[in-house]
N, C-alpha and C positions, 0 to 999 in steps of 0.2 A: 228489732230487725226491721229494716226498711225494704218494702217490696215496691218495685217499679214495674208497673204493667207496660205492655207493649204500646199502648196509646200514649202514655206519659213519655216513654222513651222516644217515640217518633216525634212528638211535639218538641221535646228538648233538642233533638237532633236538628229539626227544622229551624228552630229559633237560633241555634248556634250557627248553622250554615247561613241563614239570612244575615246575621250580625257580621259574619265574615265577608259576605258579598257587599254589604254596605261599607264596611271598612275598606275593602279594595277599591270600591267606587270613589270613596272620599279621597283615598290616596291618589287616584288618577286625577281627580278634580284639583287637588292641591298642587300636583305637579304641573297640570295645565295652567293653573293660575301663575305659578312661578315663571313658566315659559312666556305667558302672555305679558307679564310685567317686564320681564327681561327684554323682550322684543320691543315693547313700547319705549324702553330706554336705549334702544338701538345697540344692545350689547350682544355679542356672540356668546355661545356656551363657553368658549375658550376664555373670553375676557372675564366673564362672571367667575369662572373657576379660578382664575389667577387672583382676582380680588378677594375671594373667600378662602384661598389656599387649599383647594382640592383639585382633582383632575377633571378634565372636560368630560370624561366618561362617567364620573360620579354625578356631575350635573345632569348629564343626559339620562342616566338611570333614575334620578330623582324625578325629572320631568315626565318620565314615562312610567312612574310608579313601580320600577323594578328594584328600587333600593329605598330603605328608610333613611331618614336623616335625624341628626340630633337637634335638640332645641337650640343649641349654640350655633349650629350651622344655619338654621332658620333665621335666627336673630341677625347673623352676619349677612345673609342674603337680603333681608329686610333693610338693613342699614345701607348696603351697597346700592340697592334699587331705590332707596328713599321711599319705601312703601310701608305703612304700618302693618305689623304682623297680622292683625285681624283680617285685613283685606284678602290675604291668601286663603282664608277659610270661608269666604263668601262664595258659596257654590251655586252658580246659576246655570 
């Protein structure tokens, strides 16, 4: 029988919530980086969406971290923008 005391429970809850906050923050930074590189290439969300075969709304939600994206879509965006994938994950 495993007994979890209140302190352990609170610690686990805090760790889980902090991990979720960091995950959300990283998704926002990833979306911001996509928007930054898209703008550097002078592309609108509409144009990028057409190139990667998704809706403009989908691109907008990715850039604002309101929607997840597949790895395939990330690779397509990287290819269209001519930016190595790793650069999207440099969070400054």
